[in-house]
RODO-2510 file (C-alpha; in nm, 4 decimals, decimal comma):
residues 472
     n   res          X          Y          Z
     1     m    13,6002     8,0193     8,3318
     2     a    13,9685     8,1108     8,3762
     3     g    13,9870     8,2467     8,0180
     4     i    13,6768     8,4578     8,0692
     5     a    13,8189     8,6017     8,3880
     6     a    14,1469     8,6907     8,2169
     7     r    13,9599     8,8590     7,9309
     8     a    13,7609     9,0618     8,1813
     9     i    14,0817     9,1909     8,3379
    10     w    14,2997     9,2531     8,0357
    11     d    14,0434     9,3731     7,7824
    12     p    13,8026     9,5954     7,9770
    13     g    13,6575     9,7397     7,6566
    14     r    13,4617     9,4180     7,6029
    15     w    13,3280     9,4001     7,9600
    16     r    13,1077     9,6604     8,1314
    17     l    13,0032     9,7042     8,4912
    18     g    12,6274     9,7124     8,5135
    19     r    12,4137     9,4439     8,6685
    20     g    12,7231     9,2255     8,7112
    21     f    12,9869     9,1801     8,4368
    22     r    12,8449     9,1777     8,0853
    23     y    13,0216     9,0847     7,7624
    24     n    13,0375     9,3535     7,4892
    25     p    13,1383     9,2079     7,1506
    26     q    13,1589     9,5520     6,9827
    27     g    13,4805     9,6408     7,1635
    28     f    13,5662     9,9646     7,3405
    29     d    13,3668    10,2794     7,2396
    30     p    13,4672    10,6016     7,4272
    31     k    13,1404    10,7874     7,3584
    32     r    12,9304    10,4914     7,4618
    33     e    13,1379    10,4489     7,7774
    34     r    13,0982    10,8189     7,8707
    35     r    12,7206    10,7898     7,8311
    36     a    12,7235    10,4791     8,0490
    37     m    12,9294    10,6542     8,3155
    38     k    12,6827    10,9479     8,3190
    39     k    12,3924    10,7067     8,3676
    40     m    12,5782    10,5334     8,6492
    41     s    12,6520    10,8705     8,8145
    42     c    12,2842    10,9671     8,7939
    43     k    12,1798    10,6354     8,9470
    44     t    12,4364    10,6753     9,2242
    45     t    12,3042    11,0242     9,3047
    46     i    11,9465    10,8979     9,3209
    47     l    12,0434    10,6085     9,5454
    48     a    12,2412    10,8382     9,7747
    49     g    11,9472    11,0775     9,7985
    50     a    11,7122    10,7936     9,8800
    51     f    11,9518    10,6704    10,1473
    52     l    11,9766    11,0165    10,3066
    53     f    11,5971    11,0603    10,2977
    54     g    11,5533    10,7250    10,4679
    55     a    11,8058    10,8213    10,7330
    56     v    11,6301    11,1515    10,8015
    57     t    11,2820    11,0007    10,8168
    58     s    11,3788    10,6894    11,0116
    59     g    11,2654    10,8501    11,3383
    60     v    10,9162    10,9356    11,2084
    61     a    10,6334    10,6999    11,3074
    62     q    10,5241    10,5153    10,9940
    63     s    10,2602    10,2530    10,9317
    64     p    10,3915     9,8960    10,9510
    65     g    10,4186     9,7006    10,6310
    66     a    10,2140     9,3913    10,5569
    67     g    10,3148     9,1048    10,7839
    68     e    10,5442     9,3249    10,9947
    69     k    10,5328     9,2722    11,3708
    70     l    10,3760     9,5600    11,5597
    71     t    10,4939     9,6270    11,9147
    72     l    10,2649     9,7707    12,1788
    73     k    10,4508    10,1013    12,2081
    74     r    10,4514    10,1500    11,8322
    75     a    10,0811    10,0742    11,8142
    76     v    10,0162    10,3400    12,0788
    77     a    10,2344    10,5915    11,8917
    78     l    10,0485    10,5276    11,5641
    79     a     9,7109    10,5574    11,7365
    80     l     9,8036    10,8938    11,8895
    81     q     9,9347    11,0133    11,5545
    82     n     9,6214    10,9157    11,3594
    83     s     9,3502    10,9686    11,6229
    84     r     9,0611    11,1893    11,5081
    85     e     8,9670    11,2449    11,8715
    86     m     9,3126    11,3849    11,9412
    87     a     9,2896    11,6134    11,6393
    88     l     8,9496    11,7442    11,7521
    89     a     9,0713    11,7957    12,1103
    90     r     9,3706    11,9949    11,9844
    91     v     9,1431    12,2135    11,7711
    92     q     8,9159    12,2781    12,0701
    93     s     9,2195    12,3640    12,2821
    94     n     9,3357    12,6073    12,0154
    95     v     8,9903    12,7679    12,0077
    96     a     9,0013    12,8166    12,3864
    97     e     9,3462    12,9766    12,3628
    98     k     9,2314    13,2123    12,0864
    99     s     8,9278    13,3064    12,2954
   100     a     9,1591    13,4073    12,5796
   101     e     9,3687    13,6056    12,3304
   102     a     9,0565    13,7898    12,2140
   103     n     8,9794    13,8924    12,5729
   104     r     9,3411    13,9955    12,6281
   105     a     9,3291    14,2242    12,3222
   106     l     9,1147    14,4770    12,5144
   107     f     9,4141    14,5554    12,7364
   108     r     9,6404    14,6165    12,4381
   109     p     9,6585    14,9217    12,2111
   110     n     9,3706    14,9457    11,9645
   111     l     9,3897    15,1952    11,6792
   112     y     9,1053    15,2680    11,4372
   113     a     9,0892    15,4950    11,1326
   114     g     8,7851    15,6091    10,9429
   115     s     8,5819    15,8997    10,8129
   116     g     8,2675    16,0823    10,9196
   117     l     8,2344    16,2856    10,6034
   118     g     7,8852    16,4193    10,5433
   119     y     7,6721    16,7215    10,4555
   120     t     7,5488    16,9322    10,7457
   121     r     7,3109    17,2273    10,7652
   122     g     7,3027    17,3943    11,0973
   123     y     7,5037    17,2646    11,3882
   124     p     7,7725    17,0179    11,2630
   125     q     7,6923    16,6843    11,4259
   126     t     7,6902    16,3204    11,3177
   127     p     7,4281    16,0646    11,4307
   128     g     7,6789    15,9422    11,6897
   129     g     7,7025    16,2851    11,8511
   130     g     8,0503    16,3799    11,7296
   131     p     8,1440    16,6395    11,4683
   132     p     8,1699    16,5277    11,1035
   133     s     8,5300    16,4742    10,9909
   134     v     8,6965    16,4118    10,6598
   135     f     8,9352    16,1673    10,8281
   136     n     8,9742    16,0522    11,1889
   137     v     9,1933    15,8207    11,3958
   138     n     9,0857    15,6806    11,7353
   139     y     9,3052    15,5111    11,9957
   140     v     9,1787    15,3206    12,2984
   141     q     9,3473    15,0918    12,5519
   142     t     9,1861    14,9562    12,8650
   143     v     9,4094    14,9904    13,1701
   144     l     9,1752    14,9045    13,4550
   145     n     8,8453    14,7190    13,4246
   146     g     8,7616    14,4599    13,6897
   147     p     8,4862    14,2629    13,5144
   148     v     8,6771    14,2455    13,1853
   149     l     8,9946    14,1389    13,3656
   150     g     8,7974    13,8679    13,5446
   151     e     8,6674    13,7406    13,2107
   152     l     9,0248    13,7312    13,0822
   153     r     9,1530    13,5321    13,3814
   154     a     8,8569    13,2943    13,3547
   155     a     8,9209    13,2433    12,9825
   156     e     9,2864    13,1631    13,0564
   157     q     9,1851    12,8997    13,3131
   158     r     8,9356    12,7482    13,0708
   159     a     9,2086    12,7337    12,8050
   160     e     9,4192    12,5416    13,0571
   161     a     9,1249    12,3083    13,1232
   162     q     9,0904    12,2474    12,7504
   163     r     9,4619    12,1709    12,7256
   164     l     9,4148    11,9176    13,0036
   165     a     9,1235    11,7739    12,8059
   166     v     9,3732    11,6930    12,5295
   167     d     9,5720    11,4920    12,7847
   168     g     9,2536    11,3148    12,8906
   169     v     9,1728    11,2191    12,5315
   170     r     9,5330    11,1035    12,4857
   171     d     9,5055    10,8737    12,7888
   172     a     9,1735    10,7354    12,6642
   173     v     9,3266    10,6577    12,3235
   174     i     9,6239    10,4860    12,4905
   175     v     9,3987    10,2706    12,7099
   176     r     9,1735    10,1734    12,4193
   177     t     9,4664    10,0920    12,1901
   178     a     9,6551     9,8928    12,4536
   179     s     9,3402     9,7017    12,5499
   180     f     9,2619     9,6097    12,1891
   181     y     9,6230     9,5146    12,1235
   182     l     9,6629     9,2952    12,4319
   183     e     9,3259     9,1295    12,3792
   184     l     9,4057     9,0584    12,0144
   185     a     9,7303     8,8875    12,1162
   186     k     9,5406     8,6868    12,3792
   187     v     9,2644     8,5864    12,1346
   188     r     9,5146     8,4654    11,8751
   189     h     9,7021     8,2626    12,1340
   190     s     9,3712     8,1156    12,2499
   191     l     9,2829     8,0277    11,8910
   192     e     9,6072     7,8357    11,8520
   193     l     9,5314     7,6405    12,1684
   194     q     9,1739     7,5660    12,0652
   195     r     9,2766     7,4487    11,7198
   196     r     9,5230     7,2086    11,8762
   197     g     9,2536     7,1044    12,1221
   198     r     9,0218     7,0279    11,8313
   199     e     9,2622     6,7581    11,7188
   200     s     9,2710     6,6052    12,0667
   201     a     8,8908     6,6196    12,0925
   202     q     8,8537     6,4436    11,7575
   203     k     9,0959     6,1709    11,8676
   204     i     8,8895     6,1181    12,1827
   205     v     8,5702     6,0897    11,9735
   206     d     8,7350     5,8341    11,7440
   207     v     8,8682     5,6243    12,0326
   208     t     8,5359     5,6353    12,2162
   209     r     8,3498     5,5241    11,9025
   210     e     8,5886     5,2332    11,8594
   211     r     8,5382     5,1261    12,2189
   212     w     8,1619     5,1617    12,1780
   213     s     8,1734     4,9468    11,8644
   214     a     8,3732     4,6906    12,0606
   215     g     8,1045     4,6901    12,3280
   216     v     8,3268     4,8215    12,6075
   217     e     8,1832     5,1757    12,6184
   218     l     7,8336     5,3110    12,6663
   219     p     7,6691     5,5270    12,3936
   220     v     7,6493     5,8170    12,6384
   221     e     8,0288     5,8382    12,6378
   222     v     8,0265     5,8905    12,2616
   223     t     7,7741     6,1720    12,3013
   224     r     7,9826     6,3238    12,5798
   225     a     8,2942     6,3195    12,3598
   226     q     8,1041     6,4730    12,0686
   227     l     7,9690     6,7459    12,2985
   228     a     8,3218     6,8343    12,4114
   229     a     8,4365     6,8572    12,0478
   230     a     8,1343     7,0724    11,9568
   231     r     8,2100     7,3110    12,2428
   232     i     8,5629     7,3548    12,1156
   233     e     8,4288     7,4318    11,7659
   234     q     8,1933     7,6885    11,9183
   235     r     8,4817     7,8555    12,1036
   236     i     8,6879     7,8676    11,7850
   237     v     8,4062     8,0392    11,5940
   238     n     8,3551     8,2897    11,8774
   239     l     8,7267     8,3618    11,9003
   240     e     8,7555     8,4095    11,5234
   241     g     8,4718     8,6621    11,5351
   242     r     8,6350     8,8453    11,8234
   243     e     8,9686     8,8432    11,6389
   244     e     8,8090     9,0012    11,3320
   245     t     8,6401     9,2698    11,5429
   246     l     8,9549     9,3576    11,7381
   247     e     9,1677     9,3691    11,4236
   248     g     8,9202     9,6040    11,2563
   249     q     8,9118     9,8317    11,5607
   250     l     9,2910     9,8409    11,5759
   251     r     9,3203     9,9181    11,2047
   252     s     9,0793    10,2076    11,2518
   253     l     9,2757    10,3414    11,5492
   254     l     9,6146    10,3044    11,3818
   255     g     9,5064    10,4392    11,0417
   256     l     9,5974    10,1198    10,8539
   257     p     9,4407     9,9973    10,5271
   258     s     9,1302     9,7830    10,5683
   259     d     9,2961     9,4821    10,4028
   260     q     9,6184     9,4895    10,6070
   261     r     9,6656     9,2268    10,8750
   262     v     9,7704     9,3521    11,2183
   263     e    10,0481     9,1351    11,3582
   264     a    10,0287     9,1823    11,7361
   265     v    10,3056     9,0484    11,9568
   266     a    10,2197     8,8996    12,2945
   267     e    10,4045     9,1149    12,5473
   268     e    10,3837     9,2606    12,8937
   269     l    10,3005     9,6200    12,9748
   270     p    10,6028     9,8464    13,0283
   271     a    10,7529     9,8335    13,3769
   272     i    10,5092     9,9806    13,6309
   273     p    10,6143    10,0913    13,9825
   274     d    10,4518     9,8862    14,2574
   275     y    10,3081    10,1626    14,4763
   276     p    10,0994    10,1043    14,7897
   277     t     9,7348    10,2114    14,7824
   278     q     9,7893    10,5361    14,9748
   279     k    10,0642    10,6400    14,7331
   280     l     9,8322    10,5691    14,4387
   281     v     9,5620    10,7852    14,5981
   282     e     9,8088    11,0720    14,6439
   283     l     9,9229    11,0410    14,2823
   284     a     9,5641    11,0443    14,1586
   285     l     9,4720    11,3527    14,3634
   286     s     9,7729    11,5407    14,2248
   287     e     9,8005    11,4051    13,8684
   288     n     9,4555    11,2919    13,7553
   289     t     9,3603    11,4774    13,4387
   290     f     8,9863    11,5001    13,5051
   291     l     9,0412    11,6319    13,8580
   292     k     9,2815    11,8927    13,7181
   293     q     9,0123    11,9986    13,4712
   294     a     8,7608    12,0376    13,7544
   295     e     9,0143    12,2442    13,9497
   296     a     9,0796    12,4653    13,6461
   297     e     8,7050    12,5255    13,6020
   298     r     8,6739    12,6110    13,9723
   299     r     8,9601    12,8615    13,9420
   300     a     8,7973    13,0112    13,6317
   301     r     8,4752    13,0770    13,8225
   302     e     8,6738    13,2115    14,1159
   303     q     8,8414    13,4631    13,8846
   304     r     8,4993    13,5560    13,7519
   305     v     8,3806    13,6348    14,1076
   306     k     8,6880    13,8527    14,1723
   307     g     8,6375    14,0353    13,8466
   308     e     8,2698    14,1064    13,9098
   309     r     8,3473    14,2320    14,2597
   310     n     8,6008    14,4729    14,1125
   311     g     8,3128    14,6173    13,9122
   312     y     8,2425    14,8398    14,2161
   313     w     8,5752    15,0167    14,1528
   314     p     8,6476    15,2766    13,8820
   315     t     8,7526    15,1812    13,5308
   316     l     9,0334    15,3511    13,3425
   317     d     9,0994    15,3702    12,9672
   318     v     9,3659    15,5580    12,7735
   319     v     9,1998    15,7319    12,4785
   320     g     9,3140    15,9474    12,1905
   321     q     9,1482    16,0999    11,8857
   322     y     9,2648    16,2869    11,5786
   323     g     9,0260    16,4505    11,3343
   324     l     9,0577    16,6345    11,0033
   325     y     8,7597    16,8705    10,9562
   326     a     8,6283    17,0622    10,6559
   327     r     8,5077    17,4226    10,6459
   328     f     8,1996    17,3289    10,4408
   329     n     8,0466    17,1746    10,7550
   330     n     8,0003    17,5337    10,8863
   331     f     8,2279    17,5032    11,1891
   332     d     8,3197    17,8747    11,1611
   333     q     7,9543    17,9722    11,2106
   334     f     7,9250    17,8030    11,5491
   335     f     8,2795    17,8336    11,6884
   336     r     8,4941    18,1423    11,7260
   337     r     8,7996    17,9776    11,5749
   338     f     8,8188    17,6980    11,3188
   339     r     9,1101    17,4499    11,2986
   340     r     9,1282    17,1797    11,0376
   341     h     9,3352    16,9509    11,2621
   342     s     9,2184    16,8377    11,6031
   343     l     9,4037    16,6119    11,8517
   344     n     9,2789    16,4886    12,1907
   345     i     9,4692    16,2527    12,4235
   346     g     9,3754    16,1667    12,7795
   347     l     9,2155    15,9268    13,0271
   348     d     8,8589    15,8066    13,0364
   349     v     8,7683    15,7375    13,4006
   350     r     8,4284    15,5996    13,5024
   351     i     8,3379    15,5840    13,8705
   352     p     8,0357    15,3653    13,9533
   353     i     7,7987    15,5228    14,2057
   354     f     7,5174    15,2701    14,1815
   355     s     7,5272    14,9668    13,9510
   356     a     7,2468    14,7122    13,9730
   357     r     7,4156    14,5072    13,7037
   358     t     7,7293    14,4591    13,9166
   359     t     7,5295    14,3363    14,2169
   360     g     7,3452    14,0777    14,0069
   361     a     7,6631    13,9684    13,8281
   362     v     7,8452    13,9119    14,1583
   363     a     7,5578    13,7000    14,2932
   364     l     7,5484    13,4906    13,9763
   365     a     7,9263    13,4402    13,9770
   366     q     7,9198    13,3333    14,3432
   367     a     7,6462    13,0791    14,2722
   368     d     7,8500    12,9354    13,9824
   369     l     8,1576    12,9164    14,2052
   370     g     7,9647    12,7318    14,4756
   371     a     7,8465    12,4741    14,2242
   372     a     8,2030    12,4255    14,0934
   373     e     8,3406    12,3780    14,4452
   374     i     8,0802    12,1135    14,5242
   375     a     8,1520    11,9331    14,1966
   376     t     8,5289    11,9424    14,2627
   377     r     8,4931    11,7998    14,6144
   378     a     8,2648    11,5268    14,4834
   379     k     8,5159    11,4478    14,2084
   380     r     8,7989    11,4171    14,4618
   381     n     8,5960    11,1805    14,6817
   382     e     8,4877    10,9683    14,3853
   383     l     8,8433    10,9531    14,2558
   384     e     8,9834    10,8401    14,5910
   385     i     8,7211    10,5654    14,6194
   386     e     8,7780    10,4562    14,2586
   387     v     9,1567    10,4401    14,2960
   388     r     9,1265    10,2307    14,6118
   389     r     8,8874     9,9969    14,4289
   390     q     9,1210     9,9743    14,1294
   391     s     9,4208     9,9052    14,3539
   392     r     9,2320     9,6275    14,5289
   393     r     9,1130     9,4833    14,1978
   394     t     9,4690     9,4903    14,0612
   395     r     9,5858     9,2922    14,3618
   396     e     9,3003     9,0450    14,3155
   397     m     9,3840     9,0033    13,9470
   398     e     9,7502     8,9429    14,0296
   399     l     9,6520     8,6674    14,2718
   400     a     9,4061     8,5211    14,0183
   401     r     9,6848     8,5145    13,7606
   402     e     9,9163     8,3387    14,0050
   403     v     9,6493     8,0783    14,0799
   404     a     9,5907     8,0270    13,7057
   405     r     9,9664     7,9955    13,6496
   406     l     9,9999     7,7272    13,9175
   407     e     9,6982     7,5384    13,7812
   408     l     9,8534     7,5503    13,4348
   409     q    10,1851     7,4286    13,5736
   410     l    10,0084     7,1407    13,7492
   411     a     9,8230     7,0450    13,4296
   412     q    10,1506     7,0521    13,2336
   413     e    10,3234     6,8294    13,4881
   414     n    10,0279     6,5898    13,4828
   415     l    10,0460     6,5809    13,1022
   416     r    10,4171     6,4973    13,1135
   417     v    10,3470     6,2105    13,3539
   418     l    10,0728     6,0717    13,1283
   419     q    10,2956     6,1043    12,8223
   420     a    10,5629     5,8953    12,9963
   421     q    10,3016     5,6387    13,1029
   422     f    10,1586     5,6262    12,7483
   423     q    10,5016     5,5524    12,6035
   424     e    10,5351     5,2710    12,8549
   425     g    10,1871     5,1421    12,7666
   426     r    10,0421     5,2087    13,1131
   427     t     9,7675     5,4546    13,0034
   428     s     9,5312     5,4959    12,7091
   429     l     9,5361     5,7463    12,4253
   430     r     9,2026     5,8847    12,5411
   431     d     9,3395     5,9690    12,8869
   432     l     9,6399     6,1371    12,7266
   433     e     9,4238     6,3504    12,4964
   434     k     9,1988     6,4429    12,7878
   435     a     9,5068     6,5661    12,9730
   436     r     9,5995     6,7732    12,6705
   437     l     9,2525     6,9262    12,6637
   438     e     9,2757     7,0016    13,0329
   439     e     9,6116     7,1712    12,9808
   440     s     9,4597     7,3757    12,6962
   441     d     9,1741     7,4852    12,9219
   442     k     9,4219     7,5909    13,1906
   443     w     9,6140     7,7855    12,9283
   444     l     9,2955     7,9707    12,8333
   445     a     9,2224     8,0473    13,1982
   446     f     9,5762     8,1780    13,2462
   447     l     9,5557     8,4017    12,9363
   448     d     9,2228     8,5441    13,0535
   449     a     9,3585     8,6121    13,4036
   450     d     9,6726     8,7744    13,2649
   451     f     9,4703     9,0000    13,0347
   452     e     9,2391     9,1071    13,3182
   453     r     9,5441     9,1905    13,5290
   454     q     9,6900     9,4068    13,2523
   455     r     9,3588     9,5833    13,1974
   456     a     9,3356     9,6588    13,5702
   457     q     9,6873     9,8035    13,5586
   458     l     9,5886    10,0280    13,2671
   459     e     9,2942    10,1627    13,4681
   460     v     9,5206    10,2446    13,7633
   461     l     9,7716    10,4165    13,5355
   462     q     9,4965    10,6244    13,3776
   463     s     9,3507    10,7298    13,7140
   464     t     9,6920    10,8260    13,8533
   465     g     9,8007    11,0158    13,5401
   466     q    10,0994    10,7870    13,4687
   467     l    10,0020    10,6525    13,1253
   468     a    10,2027    10,8998    12,9189
   469     k    10,5168    10,8364    13,1295
   470     v    10,4869    10,4596    13,0868
   471     f    10,4347    10,4702    12,7083
   472     q    10,6707    10,7543    12,6220
***
């Protein structure tokens, strides 16, 4: 090995740097070495480009690889990125914004060009009432029009309501994703416990059969042990079915391949402020997305009422018209002086004296506003009641979790005592395995209580409009 190393240092023509040192019996070839150096330079450039691309795209949410752990926040980010509901809500919000833009266009300059060229015999007049023109340009811009302005303001409020609907869909996707994720982690933990419990149940069945064969146990005890083992098998099958369903739902939400396993990590929800009930009610009344949508719809109908009431006032448009006329339309026979070019600029003012349409429109708009106000008040009352119920339920679930935790702790301490007694020969294997099964049952109860507590917290966060802040 020492000779090879010396040859590699002192005769570099016979050794090349590629995938490690490689011996070259042909000796040093300058052309061959230049070609090799070019290949190495190309490879280095490609690797550097790949490294830079990875550095640039490292902040972009990407699907996890097979077997990669998936955190709760990343699962939520992937669900929001791939949600079809979010995409549809954004499209609907864009449609509402474009509708408001279409109404706003009436108050902006509008310029039209065209031609009214035609043959006339007698008085020169087109079917529309104007004179025939070779070429014409018309300009119109609404300055004052109460009903149209009311429609514009209402469309703007409805665009805001649709934007809030996107936030509502976002919160729904977060709640659904977090619920599936947390339940999947709970189900897998429960499966581990039940599979370990299956071993304990089988040991109990074996010991009970031996005691029955020895004549120191009744046959009913064997049946009772077999029933306990069968119940555990039933729970395992049910949990495996639930695991498959939850994993499929999560894959659909996250946009993952159908054959990729979702590796959920058991974790707590992000830190949540512990607000009193009254504070939660105040947050809900000011931040709840659905209540904001109801308020936006009420404001839209209020703007509609104002606009229709302004229909009793005059309307004002800025108008202009240019026309290029031809002599063959016989203008010189009906007018003293003929001009090929005509330009008119001015104001078009319309003063309503009696308008039955305006009276009916105002009455209809007021009726719609009354219905929206009633619906908004009802929504506020329902929301306050629901938040108080959710706050109370969250407190109940926290206490239930604490009770389940203490019961689990007691079962674990009892198991440790029995393990010590079993090692000393003061208790039987069956009693020890029963203690293990009891501890497993307490674990399942604790996992269920903890999941219900987290789900109750998600409901409170959704009602108070705090979900996006917690998962950002």
